[in-house]
Each structure stands twice: as C-alpha cells, then as structure tokens.
TORDREN-20503 format. One record per atom (N, C-alpha, C): residue in one letter; atom name; x, y, z. Coordinates in nm, 3 decimals. Each point is the difference from the previous one (the first is absolute). Layout:
rest->a | atom->CA | u->X | v->Y | w->Z
...
This chain:
rest->m | atom->N | u->-6.169 | v->16.879 | w->-16.306
rest->m | atom->CA | u->-0.076 | v->-0.122 | w->-0.026
rest->m | atom->C | u->-0.012 | v->-0.076 | w->0.131
rest->p | atom->N | u->-0.118 | v->-0.049 | w->0.031
rest->p | atom->CA | u->-0.016 | v->-0.076 | w->0.124
rest->p | atom->C | u->0.092 | v->-0.122 | w->0.003
rest->t | atom->N | u->0.054 | v->-0.030 | w->0.117
rest->t | atom->CA | u->0.091 | v->-0.113 | w->0.013
rest->t | atom->C | u->-0.066 | v->-0.130 | w->-0.044
rest->a | atom->N | u->-0.128 | v->-0.017 | w->0.030
rest->a | atom->CA | u->-0.069 | v->-0.123 | w->-0.041
rest->a | atom->C | u->0.003 | v->-0.016 | w->-0.152
rest->l | atom->N | u->-0.021 | v->0.110 | w->-0.072
rest->l | atom->CA | u->0.005 | v->-0.009 | w->-0.147
rest->l | atom->C | u->0.144 | v->-0.018 | w->-0.048
rest->r | atom->N | u->0.095 | v->0.072 | w->0.061
rest->r | atom->CA | u->0.138 | v->-0.013 | w->-0.043
rest->r | atom->C | u->0.049 | v->-0.143 | w->0.021
rest->t | atom->N | u->-0.037 | v->-0.060 | w->0.111
rest->t | atom->CA | u->0.039 | v->-0.139 | w->0.027
rest->t | atom->C | u->-0.065 | v->-0.094 | w->-0.100
rest->a | atom->N | u->-0.129 | v->0.022 | w->-0.029
rest->a | atom->CA | u->-0.069 | v->-0.084 | w->-0.098
rest->a | atom->C | u->0.061 | v->0.012 | w->-0.138
rest->r | atom->N | u->0.058 | v->0.116 | w->-0.029
rest->r | atom->CA | u->0.061 | v->0.023 | w->-0.131
rest->r | atom->C | u->0.145 | v->-0.045 | w->-0.006
rest->g | atom->N | u->0.051 | v->-0.055 | w->0.106
rest->g | atom->CA | u->0.138 | v->-0.046 | w->0.001
rest->g | atom->C | u->0.099 | v->0.111 | w->0.027
rest->n | atom->N | u->-0.045 | v->0.111 | w->0.061
rest->n | atom->CA | u->0.083 | v->0.116 | w->0.031
rest->n | atom->C | u->0.079 | v->0.045 | w->-0.123
rest->p | atom->N | u->-0.069 | v->0.045 | w->-0.106
rest->p | atom->CA | u->0.068 | v->0.035 | w->-0.125
rest->p | atom->C | u->0.105 | v->0.109 | w->0.015
rest->s | atom->N | u->-0.017 | v->0.091 | w->0.095
rest->s | atom->CA | u->0.098 | v->0.108 | w->0.017
rest->s | atom->C | u->0.125 | v->-0.048 | w->0.074
rest->k | atom->N | u->-0.009 | v->-0.116 | w->0.062
rest->k | atom->CA | u->0.109 | v->-0.058 | w->0.079
rest->k | atom->C | u->0.042 | v->0.088 | w->0.118
rest->r | atom->N | u->-0.086 | v->0.094 | w->0.035
rest->r | atom->CA | u->0.027 | v->0.082 | w->0.118
rest->r | atom->C | u->-0.027 | v->-0.083 | w->0.124
rest->p | atom->N | u->0.067 | v->0.032 | w->0.108
rest->p | atom->CA | u->-0.023 | v->-0.075 | w->0.124
rest->p | atom->C | u->-0.145 | v->0.013 | w->0.044
rest->i | atom->N | u->-0.053 | v->-0.109 | w->0.051
rest->i | atom->CA | u->-0.136 | v->0.000 | w->0.053
rest->i | atom->C | u->0.005 | v->0.055 | w->0.142
rest->n | atom->N | u->-0.092 | v->0.090 | w->0.032
rest->n | atom->CA | u->-0.008 | v->0.055 | w->0.135
rest->n | atom->C | u->-0.067 | v->-0.103 | w->0.090
rest->h | atom->N | u->0.079 | v->-0.066 | w->0.081
rest->h | atom->CA | u->-0.055 | v->-0.101 | w->0.090
rest->h | atom->C | u->-0.063 | v->0.062 | w->0.124
rest->d | atom->N | u->0.018 | v->0.132 | w->0.018
rest->d | atom->CA | u->-0.060 | v->0.071 | w->0.113
rest->d | atom->C | u->-0.124 | v->0.078 | w->-0.043
rest->e | atom->N | u->-0.051 | v->-0.030 | w->-0.118
rest->e | atom->CA | u->-0.120 | v->0.070 | w->-0.049
rest->e | atom->C | u->-0.117 | v->-0.030 | w->0.093
rest->p | atom->N | u->-0.080 | v->0.104 | w->0.029
rest->p | atom->CA | u->-0.116 | v->-0.027 | w->0.086
rest->p | atom->C | u->-0.095 | v->-0.099 | w->-0.065
rest->v | atom->N | u->-0.054 | v->-0.086 | w->0.080
rest->v | atom->CA | u->-0.095 | v->-0.100 | w->-0.049
rest->v | atom->C | u->-0.137 | v->0.036 | w->0.056
rest->f | atom->N | u->-0.096 | v->0.013 | w->-0.089
rest->f | atom->CA | u->-0.134 | v->0.038 | w->0.040
rest->f | atom->C | u->-0.095 | v->-0.117 | w->-0.017
rest->e | atom->N | u->-0.107 | v->0.006 | w->0.072
rest->e | atom->CA | u->-0.104 | v->-0.103 | w->-0.007
rest->e | atom->C | u->-0.058 | v->-0.003 | w->-0.141
rest->l | atom->N | u->-0.027 | v->-0.121 | w->-0.050
rest->l | atom->CA | u->-0.061 | v->-0.011 | w->-0.131
rest->l | atom->C | u->-0.140 | v->0.057 | w->0.002
rest->a | atom->N | u->-0.042 | v->0.054 | w->-0.112
rest->a | atom->CA | u->-0.133 | v->0.061 | w->-0.012
rest->a | atom->C | u->-0.107 | v->-0.108 | w->0.002
rest->s | atom->N | u->-0.120 | v->0.043 | w->0.026
rest->s | atom->CA | u->-0.117 | v->-0.088 | w->-0.008
rest->s | atom->C | u->-0.047 | v->-0.002 | w->-0.145
rest->p | atom->N | u->-0.047 | v->-0.113 | w->-0.049
rest->p | atom->CA | u->-0.049 | v->-0.002 | w->-0.137
rest->p | atom->C | u->-0.134 | v->0.071 | w->-0.019
rest->e | atom->N | u->-0.063 | v->0.041 | w->0.110
rest->e | atom->CA | u->-0.129 | v->0.069 | w->-0.008
rest->e | atom->C | u->0.019 | v->0.139 | w->-0.059
rest->p | atom->N | u->-0.079 | v->0.035 | w->-0.103
rest->p | atom->CA | u->0.011 | v->0.135 | w->-0.056
rest->p | atom->C | u->-0.044 | v->0.107 | w->0.099
rest->p | atom->N | u->0.055 | v->0.120 | w->-0.010
rest->p | atom->CA | u->-0.040 | v->0.108 | w->0.089
rest->p | atom->C | u->-0.146 | v->0.037 | w->-0.021
rest->e | atom->N | u->-0.061 | v->0.055 | w->0.105
rest->e | atom->CA | u->-0.137 | v->0.048 | w->-0.013
rest->e | atom->C | u->-0.003 | v->0.111 | w->-0.105
rest->g | atom->N | u->-0.105 | v->0.003 | w->-0.078
rest->g | atom->CA | u->-0.014 | v->0.104 | w->-0.101
rest->g | atom->C | u->0.061 | v->-0.034 | w->-0.134
rest->l | atom->N | u->0.075 | v->-0.108 | w->-0.006
rest->l | atom->CA | u->0.057 | v->-0.042 | w->-0.128
rest->l | atom->C | u->-0.106 | v->-0.081 | w->-0.073
rest->t | atom->N | u->-0.043 | v->0.050 | w->-0.114
rest->t | atom->CA | u->-0.111 | v->-0.063 | w->-0.071
rest->t | atom->C | u->0.033 | v->-0.022 | w->-0.146
rest->g | atom->N | u->-0.088 | v->-0.071 | w->-0.067
rest->g | atom->CA | u->0.009 | v->-0.017 | w->-0.145
rest->g | atom->C | u->0.130 | v->-0.062 | w->-0.047
rest->r | atom->N | u->0.052 | v->0.056 | w->-0.106
rest->r | atom->CA | u->0.121 | v->-0.053 | w->-0.063
rest->r | atom->C | u->0.120 | v->0.009 | w->0.094
rest->a | atom->N | u->0.006 | v->0.104 | w->0.084
rest->a | atom->CA | u->0.110 | v->0.014 | w->0.095
rest->a | atom->C | u->-0.001 | v->-0.116 | w->0.099
rest->r | atom->N | u->-0.116 | v->-0.037 | w->0.047
rest->r | atom->CA | u->-0.013 | v->-0.113 | w->0.095
rest->r | atom->C | u->0.038 | v->-0.132 | w->-0.069
rest->e | atom->N | u->-0.044 | v->-0.016 | w->-0.124
rest->e | atom->CA | u->0.037 | v->-0.121 | w->-0.076
rest->e | atom->C | u->0.151 | v->-0.013 | w->-0.012
rest->e | atom->N | u->0.068 | v->0.112 | w->-0.026
rest->e | atom->CA | u->0.146 | v->-0.003 | w->-0.013
rest->e | atom->C | u->0.065 | v->-0.039 | w->0.132
rest->w | atom->N | u->-0.052 | v->0.054 | w->0.110
rest->w | atom->CA | u->0.052 | v->-0.035 | w->0.133
rest->w | atom->C | u->-0.014 | v->-0.151 | w->0.021
rest->e | atom->N | u->-0.119 | v->-0.051 | w->-0.024
rest->e | atom->CA | u->-0.026 | v->-0.142 | w->0.025
rest->e | atom->C | u->0.082 | v->-0.090 | w->-0.092
rest->k | atom->N | u->0.034 | v->0.049 | w->-0.116
rest->k | atom->CA | u->0.080 | v->-0.077 | w->-0.095
rest->k | atom->C | u->0.148 | v->-0.001 | w->0.038
rest->q | atom->N | u->0.054 | v->0.114 | w->0.043
rest->q | atom->CA | u->0.144 | v->0.014 | w->0.021
rest->q | atom->C | u->0.047 | v->-0.018 | w->0.144
rest->a | atom->N | u->-0.079 | v->0.044 | w->0.096
rest->a | atom->CA | u->0.045 | v->0.002 | w->0.140
rest->a | atom->C | u->0.044 | v->-0.137 | w->0.053
rest->p | atom->N | u->-0.075 | v->-0.108 | w->-0.024
rest->p | atom->CA | u->0.043 | v->-0.128 | w->0.058
rest->p | atom->C | u->0.141 | v->-0.043 | w->-0.044
rest->g | atom->N | u->0.032 | v->0.017 | w->-0.125
rest->g | atom->CA | u->0.134 | v->-0.037 | w->-0.048
rest->g | atom->C | u->0.109 | v->0.088 | w->0.059
rest->l | atom->N | u->-0.028 | v->0.130 | w->0.010
rest->l | atom->CA | u->0.099 | v->0.091 | w->0.059
rest->l | atom->C | u->0.022 | v->-0.031 | w->0.147
rest->i | atom->N | u->-0.105 | v->-0.035 | w->0.069
rest->i | atom->CA | u->0.013 | v->-0.035 | w->0.142
rest->i | atom->C | u->0.080 | v->-0.130 | w->0.013
rest->e | atom->N | u->-0.032 | v->-0.097 | w->-0.085
rest->e | atom->CA | u->0.071 | v->-0.128 | w->0.003
rest->e | atom->C | u->0.149 | v->0.018 | w->-0.026
rest->d | atom->N | u->0.034 | v->0.094 | w->-0.089
rest->d | atom->CA | u->0.141 | v->0.026 | w->-0.032
rest->d | atom->C | u->0.068 | v->0.091 | w->0.101
rest->g | atom->N | u->-0.075 | v->0.048 | w->0.100
rest->g | atom->CA | u->0.058 | v->0.085 | w->0.103
rest->g | atom->C | u->0.021 | v->0.143 | w->-0.045
rest->v | atom->N | u->-0.065 | v->0.041 | w->-0.108
rest->v | atom->CA | u->0.019 | v->0.134 | w->-0.054
rest->v | atom->C | u->-0.100 | v->0.100 | w->0.059
rest->l | atom->N | u->-0.122 | v->-0.043 | w->0.023
rest->l | atom->CA | u->-0.105 | v->0.090 | w->0.048
rest->l | atom->C | u->-0.012 | v->-0.010 | w->0.152
rest->t | atom->N | u->0.050 | v->0.104 | w->0.068
rest->t | atom->CA | u->-0.006 | v->0.005 | w->0.146
rest->t | atom->C | u->-0.094 | v->0.112 | w->0.041
rest->v | atom->N | u->-0.020 | v->0.014 | w->0.129
rest->v | atom->CA | u->-0.092 | v->0.101 | w->0.050
rest->v | atom->C | u->0.044 | v->0.142 | w->-0.038
rest->v | atom->N | u->0.128 | v->0.025 | w->-0.015
rest->v | atom->CA | u->0.046 | v->0.134 | w->-0.036
rest->v | atom->C | u->-0.013 | v->0.027 | w->-0.150
rest->d | atom->N | u->-0.030 | v->-0.103 | w->-0.079
rest->d | atom->CA | u->-0.015 | v->0.015 | w->-0.144
rest->d | atom->C | u->-0.145 | v->0.019 | w->-0.043
rest->l | atom->N | u->-0.091 | v->-0.009 | w->0.094
rest->l | atom->CA | u->-0.143 | v->0.000 | w->-0.034
rest->l | atom->C | u->-0.045 | v->0.126 | w->-0.074
rest->s | atom->N | u->0.046 | v->0.114 | w->0.042
rest->s | atom->CA | u->-0.042 | v->0.125 | w->-0.063
rest->s | atom->C | u->0.043 | v->0.005 | w->-0.147
rest->g | atom->N | u->0.125 | v->-0.035 | w->-0.027
rest->g | atom->CA | u->0.050 | v->0.000 | w->-0.137
rest->g | atom->C | u->-0.071 | v->-0.101 | w->-0.088
rest->f | atom->N | u->-0.025 | v->-0.117 | w->0.056
rest->f | atom->CA | u->-0.067 | v->-0.103 | w->-0.079
rest->f | atom->C | u->-0.146 | v->0.037 | w->-0.023
rest->e | atom->N | u->-0.064 | v->0.061 | w->0.100
rest->e | atom->CA | u->-0.137 | v->0.046 | w->-0.019
rest->e | atom->C | u->-0.005 | v->0.106 | w->-0.111
rest->t | atom->N | u->0.098 | v->0.090 | w->-0.001
rest->t | atom->CA | u->0.007 | v->0.101 | w->-0.105
rest->t | atom->C | u->0.014 | v->-0.065 | w->-0.136
rest->f | atom->N | u->0.085 | v->-0.102 | w->-0.011
rest->f | atom->CA | u->0.014 | v->-0.072 | w->-0.126
rest->f | atom->C | u->-0.134 | v->-0.057 | w->-0.045
rest->c | atom->N | u->-0.071 | v->-0.064 | w->0.091
rest->c | atom->CA | u->-0.129 | v->-0.061 | w->-0.035
rest->c | atom->C | u->-0.101 | v->0.106 | w->-0.042
rest->r | atom->N | u->0.000 | v->0.113 | w->0.068
rest->r | atom->CA | u->-0.091 | v->0.109 | w->-0.038
rest->r | atom->C | u->0.035 | v->0.054 | w->-0.138
rest->l | atom->N | u->0.128 | v->0.008 | w->-0.031
rest->l | atom->CA | u->0.042 | v->0.044 | w->-0.134
rest->l | atom->C | u->-0.050 | v->-0.096 | w->-0.107
rest->v | atom->N | u->0.004 | v->-0.129 | w->0.029
rest->v | atom->CA | u->-0.053 | v->-0.099 | w->-0.095
rest->v | atom->C | u->-0.149 | v->0.025 | w->-0.022
rest->g | atom->N | u->-0.074 | v->0.022 | w->0.108
rest->g | atom->CA | u->-0.143 | v->0.027 | w->-0.012
rest->g | atom->C | u->-0.028 | v->0.129 | w->-0.074
rest->d | atom->N | u->0.076 | v->0.106 | w->0.031
rest->d | atom->CA | u->-0.018 | v->0.128 | w->-0.069
rest->d | atom->C | u->0.033 | v->-0.011 | w->-0.148
rest->e | atom->N | u->0.103 | v->-0.074 | w->-0.031
rest->e | atom->CA | u->0.037 | v->-0.019 | w->-0.140
rest->e | atom->C | u->-0.116 | v->-0.064 | w->-0.078
rest->d | atom->N | u->-0.057 | v->-0.103 | w->0.056
rest->d | atom->CA | u->-0.113 | v->-0.065 | w->-0.066
rest->d | atom->C | u->-0.117 | v->0.096 | w->-0.018
rest->e | atom->N | u->-0.027 | v->0.081 | w->0.103
rest->e | atom->CA | u->-0.111 | v->0.095 | w->-0.007
rest->e | atom->C | u->0.024 | v->0.106 | w->-0.108
rest->f | atom->N | u->0.120 | v->0.057 | w->-0.003
rest->f | atom->CA | u->0.028 | v->0.103 | w->-0.101
rest->f | atom->C | u->0.008 | v->-0.059 | w->-0.140
rest->q | atom->N | u->0.041 | v->-0.124 | w->-0.011
rest->q | atom->CA | u->-0.003 | v->-0.068 | w->-0.130
rest->q | atom->C | u->-0.144 | v->-0.010 | w->-0.051
rest->r | atom->N | u->-0.090 | v->-0.036 | w->0.089
rest->r | atom->CA | u->-0.142 | v->-0.011 | w->-0.036
rest->r | atom->C | u->-0.057 | v->0.137 | w->-0.035
rest->l | atom->N | u->0.031 | v->0.101 | w->0.080
rest->l | atom->CA | u->-0.049 | v->0.135 | w->-0.026
rest->l | atom->C | u->0.049 | v->0.052 | w->-0.136
rest->a | atom->N | u->0.128 | v->-0.019 | w->-0.027
rest->a | atom->CA | u->0.056 | v->0.047 | w->-0.127
rest->a | atom->C | u->-0.062 | v->-0.072 | w->-0.118
rest->a | atom->N | u->-0.024 | v->-0.129 | w->0.016
rest->a | atom->CA | u->-0.057 | v->-0.078 | w->-0.110
rest->a | atom->C | u->-0.144 | v->0.041 | w->-0.031
rest->n | atom->N | u->-0.074 | v->0.046 | w->0.100
rest->n | atom->CA | u->-0.142 | v->0.034 | w->-0.019
rest->n | atom->C | u->-0.026 | v->0.150 | w->-0.020
rest->e | atom->N | u->0.103 | v->0.082 | w->0.011
rest->e | atom->CA | u->-0.019 | v->0.145 | w->-0.009
rest->e | atom->C | u->-0.014 | v->0.045 | w->-0.146
rest->k | atom->N | u->-0.100 | v->0.085 | w->-0.025
rest->k | atom->CA | u->-0.025 | v->0.051 | w->-0.136
rest->k | atom->C | u->0.066 | v->0.137 | w->-0.022
rest->d | atom->N | u->0.008 | v->0.081 | w->0.107
rest->d | atom->CA | u->0.061 | v->0.132 | w->-0.012
rest->d | atom->C | u->0.152 | v->-0.014 | w->-0.013
rest->p | atom->N | u->0.059 | v->0.044 | w->-0.111
rest->p | atom->CA | u->0.144 | v->-0.018 | w->-0.022
rest->p | atom->C | u->0.087 | v->0.064 | w->0.108
rest->k | atom->N | u->-0.038 | v->0.118 | w->0.051
rest->k | atom->CA | u->0.080 | v->0.065 | w->0.104
rest->k | atom->C | u->-0.001 | v->-0.081 | w->0.130
rest->q | atom->N | u->-0.118 | v->-0.047 | w->0.037
rest->q | atom->CA | u->-0.009 | v->-0.080 | w->0.123
rest->q | atom->C | u->0.072 | v->-0.133 | w->-0.017
rest->k | atom->N | u->-0.014 | v->-0.059 | w->-0.118
rest->k | atom->CA | u->0.069 | v->-0.127 | w->-0.028
rest->k | atom->C | u->0.152 | v->0.018 | w->0.014
rest->l | atom->N | u->0.052 | v->0.113 | w->-0.051
rest->l | atom->CA | u->0.143 | v->0.030 | w->0.010
rest->l | atom->C | u->0.041 | v->0.015 | w->0.147
rest->r | atom->N | u->-0.085 | v->0.063 | w->0.081
rest->r | atom->CA | u->0.030 | v->0.014 | w->0.143
rest->r | atom->C | u->0.008 | v->-0.138 | w->0.068
rest->y | atom->N | u->-0.096 | v->-0.084 | w->-0.032
rest->y | atom->CA | u->0.002 | v->-0.136 | w->0.056
rest->y | atom->C | u->0.126 | v->-0.075 | w->-0.042
rest->e | atom->N | u->0.034 | v->0.010 | w->-0.127
rest->e | atom->CA | u->0.118 | v->-0.072 | w->-0.051
rest->e | atom->C | u->0.128 | v->0.055 | w->0.061
rest->s | atom->N | u->0.006 | v->0.133 | w->0.020
rest->s | atom->CA | u->0.116 | v->0.060 | w->0.064
rest->s | atom->C | u->0.015 | v->-0.050 | w->0.143
rest->h | atom->N | u->-0.111 | v->-0.002 | w->0.072
rest->h | atom->CA | u->0.002 | v->-0.051 | w->0.138
rest->h | atom->C | u->0.037 | v->-0.148 | w->0.002
rest->l | atom->N | u->-0.049 | v->-0.074 | w->-0.097
rest->l | atom->CA | u->0.030 | v->-0.143 | w->-0.011
rest->l | atom->C | u->0.151 | v->-0.023 | w->-0.016
rest->l | atom->N | u->0.065 | v->0.082 | w->-0.081
rest->l | atom->CA | u->0.146 | v->-0.012 | w->-0.018
rest->l | atom->C | u->0.073 | v->0.025 | w->0.131
rest->k | atom->N | u->-0.043 | v->0.099 | w->0.076
rest->k | atom->CA | u->0.062 | v->0.028 | w->0.130
rest->k | atom->C | u->-0.020 | v->-0.117 | w->0.096
rest->l | atom->N | u->-0.121 | v->-0.054 | w->0.002
rest->l | atom->CA | u->-0.028 | v->-0.116 | w->0.087
rest->l | atom->C | u->0.089 | v->-0.118 | w->-0.037
rest->r | atom->N | u->0.016 | v->-0.024 | w->-0.129
rest->r | atom->CA | u->0.083 | v->-0.113 | w->-0.044
rest->r | atom->C | u->0.145 | v->0.017 | w->0.041
rest->g | atom->N | u->0.050 | v->0.122 | w->-0.006
rest->g | atom->CA | u->0.138 | v->0.024 | w->0.045
rest->g | atom->C | u->0.016 | v->-0.026 | w->0.148
rest->l | atom->N | u->-0.094 | v->0.050 | w->0.079
rest->l | atom->CA | u->0.004 | v->-0.024 | w->0.144
rest->l | atom->C | u->-0.013 | v->-0.149 | w->0.031
rest->k | atom->N | u->-0.092 | v->-0.065 | w->-0.069
rest->k | atom->CA | u->-0.022 | v->-0.143 | w->0.024
rest->k | atom->C | u->0.127 | v->-0.079 | w->-0.031
rest->k | atom->N | u->0.069 | v->0.037 | w->-0.107
rest->k | atom->CA | u->0.123 | v->-0.071 | w->-0.036
rest->k | atom->C | u->0.105 | v->0.016 | w->0.110
rest->q | atom->N | u->0.012 | v->0.120 | w->0.057
rest->q | atom->CA | u->0.096 | v->0.021 | w->0.108
rest->q | atom->C | u->-0.032 | v->-0.086 | w->0.121
rest->y | atom->N | u->-0.127 | v->-0.002 | w->0.038
rest->y | atom->CA | u->-0.040 | v->-0.083 | w->0.114
rest->y | atom->C | u->0.015 | v->-0.148 | w->-0.033
rest->a | atom->N | u->-0.033 | v->-0.039 | w->-0.121
rest->a | atom->CA | u->0.009 | v->-0.140 | w->-0.040
rest->a | atom->C | u->0.145 | v->-0.051 | w->0.010
rest->a | atom->N | u->0.095 | v->0.084 | w->-0.037
rest->a | atom->CA | u->0.140 | v->-0.040 | w->0.007
rest->a | atom->C | u->0.044 | v->-0.027 | w->0.143
rest->e | atom->N | u->-0.059 | v->0.073 | w->0.095
rest->e | atom->CA | u->0.034 | v->-0.020 | w->0.140
rest->e | atom->C | u->-0.034 | v->-0.142 | w->0.048
rest->y | atom->N | u->-0.100 | v->-0.059 | w->-0.061
rest->y | atom->CA | u->-0.046 | v->-0.133 | w->0.044
rest->y | atom->C | u->0.036 | v->-0.110 | w->-0.100
rest->g | atom->N | u->0.085 | v->0.032 | w->-0.100
rest->g | atom->CA | u->0.046 | v->-0.100 | w->-0.096
rest->g | atom->C | u->-0.105 | v->-0.039 | w->-0.103
rest->f | atom->N | u->-0.092 | v->0.092 | w->-0.034
rest->f | atom->CA | u->-0.108 | v->-0.032 | w->-0.093
rest->f | atom->C | u->0.032 | v->0.035 | w->-0.145
rest->t | atom->N | u->0.114 | v->0.059 | w->-0.028
rest->t | atom->CA | u->0.032 | v->0.036 | w->-0.138
rest->t | atom->C | u->0.104 | v->-0.097 | w->-0.056
rest->p | atom->N | u->0.001 | v->-0.019 | w->-0.132
rest->p | atom->CA | u->0.099 | v->-0.092 | w->-0.058
rest->p | atom->C | u->0.143 | v->0.039 | w->0.034
rest->s | atom->N | u->0.032 | v->0.128 | w->-0.001
rest->s | atom->CA | u->0.137 | v->0.040 | w->0.029
rest->s | atom->C | u->0.036 | v->-0.023 | w->0.147
rest->s | atom->N | u->-0.096 | v->0.020 | w->0.090
rest->s | atom->CA | u->0.031 | v->-0.025 | w->0.141
rest->s | atom->C | u->0.004 | v->-0.149 | w->0.030
rest->r | atom->N | u->-0.067 | v->-0.080 | w->-0.080
rest->r | atom->CA | u->0.001 | v->-0.145 | w->0.016
rest->r | atom->C | u->0.118 | v->-0.066 | w->-0.069
rest->s | atom->N | u->0.062 | v->0.071 | w->-0.096
rest->s | atom->CA | u->0.103 | v->-0.064 | w->-0.083
rest->s | atom->C | u->0.122 | v->-0.044 | w->0.079
rest->q | atom->N | u->0.019 | v->0.056 | w->0.117
rest->q | atom->CA | u->0.116 | v->-0.035 | w->0.082
rest->q | atom->C | u->-0.024 | v->-0.122 | w->0.088
rest->v | atom->N | u->-0.123 | v->-0.052 | w->0.001
rest->v | atom->CA | u->-0.030 | v->-0.114 | w->0.085
rest->v | atom->C | u->0.068 | v->-0.124 | w->-0.056
rest->k | atom->N | u->0.069 | v->-0.070 | w->0.087
rest->k | atom->CA | u->0.066 | v->-0.124 | w->-0.040
rest->k | atom->C | u->-0.062 | v->-0.114 | w->0.080
rest->a | atom->N | u->-0.063 | v->-0.091 | w->-0.072
rest->a | atom->CA | u->-0.057 | v->-0.116 | w->0.067
rest->a | atom->C | u->0.112 | v->-0.099 | w->0.025
rest->k | atom->N | u->0.021 | v->-0.034 | w->0.123
rest->k | atom->CA | u->0.107 | v->-0.092 | w->0.034
rest->k | atom->C | u->-0.059 | v->-0.136 | w->0.033
rest->k | atom->N | u->0.063 | v->-0.104 | w->-0.052
rest->k | atom->CA | u->-0.043 | v->-0.135 | w->0.032
rest->k | atom->C | u->0.041 | v->-0.029 | w->0.144
rest->p | atom->N | u->-0.083 | v->-0.071 | w->0.071
rest->p | atom->CA | u->0.039 | v->-0.033 | w->0.138
rest->p | atom->C | u->0.127 | v->-0.084 | w->-0.001
rest->m | atom->N | u->0.090 | v->0.034 | w->0.091
rest->m | atom->CA | u->0.126 | v->-0.075 | w->0.007
rest->m | atom->C | u->-0.025 | v->-0.135 | w->0.064
rest->e | atom->N | u->0.070 | v->-0.097 | w->-0.051
rest->e | atom->CA | u->-0.007 | v->-0.133 | w->0.057
rest->e | atom->C | u->0.075 | v->0.002 | w->0.133
rest->p | atom->N | u->-0.057 | v->-0.054 | w->0.105
rest->p | atom->CA | u->0.069 | v->0.001 | w->0.130
rest->p | atom->C | u->0.135 | v->-0.071 | w->-0.011
rest->a | atom->N | u->0.097 | v->0.048 | w->0.078
rest->a | atom->CA | u->0.136 | v->-0.055 | w->-0.004
rest->a | atom->C | u->0.001 | v->-0.149 | w->0.028
rest->d | atom->N | u->-0.083 | v->-0.046 | w->0.094
rest->d | atom->CA | u->-0.003 | v->-0.143 | w->0.033
rest->d | atom->C | u->-0.042 | v->-0.083 | w->-0.121
rest->e | atom->N | u->-0.098 | v->0.052 | w->-0.076
rest->e | atom->CA | u->-0.046 | v->-0.073 | w->-0.119
rest->e | atom->C | u->0.109 | v->-0.004 | w->-0.106
rest->r | atom->N | u->0.071 | v->0.110 | w->-0.021
rest->r | atom->CA | u->0.110 | v->0.002 | w->-0.099
rest->r | atom->C | u->0.108 | v->-0.098 | w->0.040
rest->r | atom->N | u->0.035 | v->0.001 | w->0.130
rest->r | atom->CA | u->0.105 | v->-0.089 | w->0.050
rest->r | atom->C | u->-0.042 | v->-0.145 | w->-0.017
rest->k | atom->N | u->-0.125 | v->-0.032 | w->0.034
rest->k | atom->CA | u->-0.051 | v->-0.135 | w->-0.010
rest->k | atom->C | u->0.004 | v->-0.047 | w->-0.147
rest->r | atom->N | u->-0.045 | v->0.090 | w->-0.089
rest->r | atom->CA | u->-0.002 | v->-0.035 | w->-0.141
rest->r | atom->C | u->0.143 | v->-0.020 | w->-0.052
rest->f | atom->N | u->0.093 | v->0.085 | w->0.044
rest->f | atom->CA | u->0.138 | v->-0.010 | w->-0.045
rest->f | atom->C | u->0.064 | v->-0.129 | w->0.051
rest->l | atom->N | u->-0.025 | v->-0.032 | w->0.126
rest->l | atom->CA | u->0.063 | v->-0.117 | w->0.059
rest->l | atom->C | u->-0.068 | v->-0.131 | w->-0.040
rest->s | atom->N | u->-0.117 | v->0.007 | w->-0.060
rest->s | atom->CA | u->-0.071 | v->-0.122 | w->-0.035
rest->s | atom->C | u->0.039 | v->-0.055 | w->-0.137
rest->f | atom->N | u->0.091 | v->0.066 | w->-0.073
rest->f | atom->CA | u->0.043 | v->-0.054 | w->-0.130
rest->f | atom->C | u->0.079 | v->-0.127 | w->0.024
rest->p | atom->N | u->-0.032 | v->-0.109 | w->-0.072
rest->p | atom->CA | u->0.078 | v->-0.123 | w->0.015
rest->p | atom->C | u->0.142 | v->0.023 | w->-0.048
rest->r | atom->N | u->0.093 | v->-0.065 | w->0.066
rest->r | atom->CA | u->0.140 | v->0.013 | w->-0.040
rest->r | atom->C | u->0.018 | v->-0.055 | w->-0.140
rest->g | atom->N | u->0.084 | v->0.069 | w->-0.073
rest->g | atom->CA | u->0.030 | v->-0.047 | w->-0.135
rest->g | atom->C | u->-0.095 | v->0.058 | w->-0.105
rest->s | atom->N | u->-0.104 | v->0.068 | w->0.041
rest->s | atom->CA | u->-0.089 | v->0.062 | w->-0.100
rest->s | atom->C | u->0.030 | v->0.148 | w->-0.008
rest->a | atom->N | u->-0.045 | v->0.059 | w->-0.106
rest->a | atom->CA | u->0.014 | v->0.142 | w->-0.026
rest->a | atom->C | u->0.138 | v->0.038 | w->-0.021
C-alpha cells in the first residue's frame, strides 16, 4: 500500500513507515494523449484528488491510465452486451465484461477507490496547538470548575 494512503488511513497495520521511501514528482492533472471518452472523463474526475493527496506521482501514471482505460472499456462492453441480439456474442461480451470488472477492481483498490480499501481511512480532527490548550487551561478563574 502506498505510504500516502497508509498514512491517510492512520497506518492500520501499525507497521513502521519507511521514511527513506523514494519521493517522486507529483503527476500532472492533464490526461495522457490518446485517452478519450469515458476513460478521459474518469481521469479528469479522479486525478486532481489523487494528486492533491500525494498518491498520483509520475511513476504511477501508467497504472492509473490503465485503470481509466478499464473504466472506459467496461462502459463500452456494457453497451455492446446490452445491444447485442446474438446470444453467443452477447455471452462473449458479458464474459469479457466480467474480466474487465475484476481487473478494474484490482486497480481501483490500489488508489483507494473501493469501499474495503477506503474502510481503513481514519479522519482525524486537527489537534489544537499546545499554546492554545495551555492558554485555555490557564485562563480558568480560580475557584471555578
């Protein structure tokens, strides 16, 4: 699991964080050339948030592009299967659709897009600065509380 996701999830495994992990430049939000249709829409929808969270870097571009293409292919095969009249061809489309969905789920988990991969995320409230806590503690009038 990427360190950025593990940190965002509160390090559920409690394994030590690799502080010497290589740090790569964040990716550009611009979709790759040739990414069209539903695949491009998915890129434009997901990439900005992943970049903001530090998850999508230049070395992740190929995997994320594959995920987006799988989303586009899934939509296309869903449409083909829904409109196909020949039962044998329809079965081929549906079989391919199942394979695409399995692959898409694997890639989706890598980026925290599935409920199970998201379930470990712990939203932490920002801690009050120590000076503010001290000030609040010391500001109680004597004899109260």
